[in-house]
MIROMAR-436047 format. One line per field, with one value per residue (C-alpha): x, y, z; residue in one letter. Coordinates in steps of 0.05 Angstrom, whole numbers. Each point is the difference from the previous one (the first is absolute). Example, Ala and Ser with C-alpha at 12.3 -4.5 7.8 and 13.67 -1.06 7.14 Angstrom:
BEGIN
xx = 246;27
yy = -90;69
zz = 156;-13
residuo = A;S
***
This chain:
BEGIN
xx = 3110;-16;30;35;-45;-63;-50;-29;-72;-21;-42;-24;-63;-23;9;-33;-59;-8;1;-43;-56;-7;2;-55;-43;7;-14;-62;-22;26;-37;-65;-5;13;-11;60;-3;43;16;40;30;22;30;37;30;17;16;9;41;32;13;32;43;24;14;37;44;17;15;49;31;10;34;-59;-5;-56;-44;15;-17;-63;-30;18;-25;-66;-11;5;-45;-55;11;-1;-63;-35;23;-30;-67;-4;33;17;24;-67;-9;66;-28;34;-48;-24;31;-31;3;60;43;-20;16;70;6;-17;43;62;-13;-8;68;34;-33;21;73;-9;-29;63;38;-43;26;55;-52;-50;-63;-46;36;-1;-76;-10;38;-27;-72;14;29;-62;-44;32;-4;-74;-12;38;-42;-64;17;16;-64;-48;-21;-41;12;76;-9;-34;53;54;-36;3;73;15;-32;44;61;-15;-13;68;33;-38;20;73;-3;-33;48;61;-28;-22;63;43;-36;6;70;-21;-44;-73;-27;41;21
yy = 2074;-60;-21;-67;-55;44;-15;63;-1;12;64;-14;-38;57;50;-45;-15;74;17;-60;5;76;-6;-53;41;65;-36;-32;73;16;-60;22;-53;48;74;41;1;7;-75;14;64;-33;-59;49;36;-61;-60;32;58;-14;-75;10;57;-42;-58;48;27;-71;-20;60;-23;-70;32;-13;64;-27;-23;63;46;-39;-6;70;32;-39;12;74;-9;-24;58;50;-31;6;73;12;-31;35;65;27;64;20;55;30;6;-62;-26;-72;-37;1;-56;29;6;-70;-26;27;-27;-70;8;17;-61;-42;24;-14;-69;-17;13;-41;-56;1;-12;-61;-35;-25;-23;-57;-5;19;67;11;-12;51;55;-16;1;63;35;-18;23;68;8;-16;46;57;-8;-6;64;38;-23;-9;-68;-39;-64;9;9;-68;-32;32;-28;-71;9;27;-59;-46;41;-1;-75;-10;39;-39;-66;22;19;-65;-40;32;-12;-72;-19;32;-36;-68;11;-23;22;-13;59;13;71
zz = 1287;43;66;-1;26;-4;-55;-31;-24;-71;-1;-72;19;46;-56;-52;46;16;-74;-21;50;-8;-76;0;47;-40;-65;28;2;-70;-28;33;54;59;14;19;76;62;-7;-63;27;65;-37;-45;59;43;-43;-68;27;68;-8;-69;25;58;-48;-46;55;21;-72;-4;65;-30;-61;-47;-42;-44;59;40;-58;-19;69;23;-65;-2;74;-12;-61;47;48;-57;-29;68;5;-69;20;67;-23;70;-34;-30;52;-24;-71;-28;-53;-4;-59;-69;-50;-35;63;22;-69;4;71;-24;-62;42;43;-63;-26;67;3;-71;19;63;-43;-42;65;15;-61;47;51;5;-42;57;9;-75;0;55;-36;-69;23;41;-61;-40;58;4;-76;0;59;-35;-62;42;38;-65;-34;58;-28;51;-40;6;75;4;-44;45;60;-28;-19;69;34;-42;18;74;-1;-33;56;54;-33;-2;74;21;-44;33;69;-12;-39;54;56;-34;-27;-69;-58;17;-40;-63;-10
residuo = M;S;T;P;G;V;K;T;A;N;P;G;P;L;G;L;M;G;F;G;M;T;T;V;L;L;N;L;H;N;S;G;V;L;D;L;S;I;V;I;V;A;M;G;I;A;L;G;G;L;A;Q;I;I;A;G;I;L;E;F;K;H;G;N;T;F;G;G;T;A;F;T;A;Y;G;T;F;W;W;S;L;V;F;I;W;V;N;P;F;A;A;A;G;I;A;A;P;D;G;N;S;M;G;F;Y;M;L;L;W;C;I;F;T;L;F;M;F;I;G;T;L;K;H;N;R;A;T;Q;A;V;F;L;T;L;T;V;L;F;L;I;L;A;I;E;K;F;T;G;S;H;V;L;C;I;I;A;G;I;E;G;I;I;C;G;L;C;A;I;Y;S;A;V;G;Q;I;V;N;G;E;F;G;K;T;I;L;P;L
***
């Protein structure tokens, strides 16, 4: 709810930028360009996780169930993925994931994202592109985890870079169009 005379900011670009930049960085790793390092882990915690969760909470506050659900869920995705990589519970006997468990992890995210994509059919094309490419990305990653195919990992990396760039474009488009008060970058 907004206060009369006070303009409330759109948290969407923050969430999209957090998602997009982190997705591009991780998929530079999946495609073989970068090694998995603290750079990706830190981005996953800060921009992929925290920034999206903040954006999600603000979207809920603005009454946007779709944006709130998407940003909060994908923010916690990044935190859970970092937990999986780091496995701070190894000393307690919690095993590192195998391909099968990671395959189901990715498959569940694919199913969630497919349903979110259906919700985007009432949104702009840029948002549809983000969720469609993300659905495909999670599907490829699920199959890759189940099969252990290195080729599918590279394909997923390329798809993930495309997905992340779609999100970055959407974020920049919302910012630029909002600043100029007209459509400069079509969404």
